[in-house]
C-alpha positions in Angstrom: -0.1 0.0 0.0 1.3 3.3 -1.0 1.3 6.3 1.5 -1.2 8.8 0.2 1.0 11.7 1.4 4.5 11.0 1.5 6.7 12.9 4.2 8.5 16.0 3.1 12.2 15.5 2.5 14.4 17.1 5.0 14.9 20.9 4.8 18.6 21.8 4.9 19.8 23.9 7.9 19.9 27.7 7.2 23.5 28.8 6.6 24.9 30.3 9.6 28.0 32.7 9.6 29.9 34.4 12.5 29.2 38.0 13.0 32.8 38.2 14.4 35.8 39.0 12.2 39.0 36.8 12.6 40.6 39.8 14.3 37.7 40.4 16.8 37.9 36.7 17.6 41.7 36.9 18.4 41.1 40.0 20.4 38.2 38.2 22.3 40.4 35.4 23.2 43.0 37.6 24.4 40.6 39.6 26.5 39.2 36.6 28.1 42.7 35.2 29.1 45.4 37.7 29.5 43.0 40.6 30.1 41.0 38.9 32.7 44.2 37.7 34.6 45.3 41.6 34.8 41.9 42.5 35.6 41.8 40.3 38.7 45.4 41.1 39.8 45.6 44.8 39.4 42.6 46.8 40.2 44.0 50.1 39.3 44.5 48.7 35.6 40.9 48.1 35.0 40.0 51.5 33.2 43.3 51.1 31.4 42.4 47.6 30.1 39.1 48.9 28.7 40.8 51.6 27.0 43.7 49.3 25.8 40.9 46.9 24.3 39.2 49.8 22.5 36.6 51.0 24.9 36.3 54.4 26.6 36.7 55.0 30.3 36.7 58.4 31.8 38.5 59.7 34.9 37.5 58.6 38.3 35.6 55.3 37.4 35.6 52.5 39.8 35.0 49.1 38.6 34.7 46.1 40.8 36.8 42.8 40.3 33.8 40.7 39.6 32.5 42.5 36.7 31.8 40.6 33.6 32.4 42.6 30.4 31.9 40.6 27.2 33.3 42.9 24.4 35.5 45.7 26.0 35.6 47.7 22.7 31.9 48.5 22.9 32.0 50.0 26.5 31.8 53.7 27.0 31.9 54.9 30.6 31.7 58.6 31.5 33.7 60.0 34.3 32.9 58.9 38.0 31.0 55.8 36.9 30.8 53.0 39.6 30.2 49.5 38.6 29.7 47.0 41.6 30.5 43.3 41.8 28.6 40.7 39.8 27.4 43.3 37.0 27.3 41.8 33.5 28.0 44.2 30.7 27.0 42.1 27.8 28.2 44.6 25.3 27.6 42.8 22.0 26.5 46.1 20.8 27.6 49.5 22.5 26.8 50.3 26.1 27.3 54.0 26.9 27.0 55.0 30.8 26.9 58.6 31.5 28.9 60.6 34.2 28.6 59.8 37.9 26.1 56.7 37.3 26.2 53.8 39.8 25.4 50.3 38.6 24.7 48.2 41.8 25.6 44.6 42.3 24.5 41.8 40.1 22.7 44.2 37.5 22.7 43.1 34.0 22.9 45.4 30.9 22.2 43.2 27.7 23.0 44.9 24.4 22.6 41.8 22.1 19.6 39.6 21.1 18.7 37.4 18.1 16.3 38.2 15.3 13.6 35.7 16.1 11.6 36.4 12.8 14.7 35.1 10.8 15.0 31.3 10.6 18.8 31.8 10.9 18.3 33.6 14.2 21.0 36.3 13.4 22.6 38.1 16.1 21.5 41.8 16.4 23.5 44.2 18.6 21.3 47.2 19.6 22.9 49.8 21.8 22.0 50.7 25.5 22.5 54.3 26.5 22.2 55.5 30.3 22.3 59.0 31.0 24.2 61.2 33.6 23.7 60.6 37.4 21.6 57.4 37.1 21.2 54.6 39.6 20.7 51.0 38.2 19.6 49.0 41.2 20.8 45.6 42.3 19.9 42.8 40.1 18.3 45.1 37.6 18.0 44.2 33.9 18.3 46.6 31.0 17.6 45.1 27.5 18.7 46.0 24.2 17.8 49.5 22.6 17.0 50.9 26.2 17.9 54.6 26.6 17.6 56.3 29.8 17.7 60.0 30.3 19.6 61.8 32.9 18.8 61.2 36.6 16.9 58.0 36.1 16.4 55.5 39.0 15.9 51.8 38.3 14.8 49.9 41.3 16.3 46.8 42.4 15.3 43.7 40.3 13.4 45.9 37.8 13.5 44.9 34.1 13.7 47.8 31.6 12.9 46.9 28.0 12.2 50.4 26.4 13.4 54.0 26.6 12.5 56.5 29.4 13.0 60.0 29.6 15.1 61.9 32.1 14.1 61.6 35.8 12.2 58.5 35.3 11.7 56.2 38.4 11.2 52.5 37.3 10.3 49.4 39.0 8.7 45.9 38.3 8.9 43.5 35.4 8.4 44.9 32.9 9.6 48.3 34.5 6.9 51.0 34.8 7.3 54.5 36.0 6.2 55.1 39.6 4.9 58.3 40.9 6.5 59.9 44.1 4.3 61.9 46.2 5.4 64.8 48.5 2.4 64.5 50.7 3.4 61.4 52.4 6.9 62.3 52.6 8.2 61.2 49.2 7.0 57.6 49.5 6.3 55.8 46.2 2.5 55.1 45.4 
């Protein structure tokens, strides 16, 4: 007996190509081996290492030992930026942090994703930009294409997926602006 609807032949896998040049691959290996060793052993060298690998780091930056930076040439830190232990700067695309901004413990800034509408799932590297005098709370998440204006506050564990203007106070997942009232002493409502 013949099968009325024979199964479709297997479809070939989509062609996948690396988004990294050979030079970038070599620099990433050097960063993840030699660069990480110097990072751990010589705290004063951290801003210089970011610069050496093509990023920007303004004066007065303090970067903790256990900060994970994937692609240092995509990091742009203003002056007086403080980055706490456990922070992940997943800089597939550019991450720009304004002056006097604090990124608290275990925050994750993710400037990379995949195009889920394409069967090849190509890597896309949209930027993240954080303004001056911002506070990114502990364990907060900022996704690709997030732009925060100056003086924004992201509460601990908030997840930000879109741009917000200067002065925004954000909490929740997904993060939403909160209103602060003066009548009850500044408590959030």
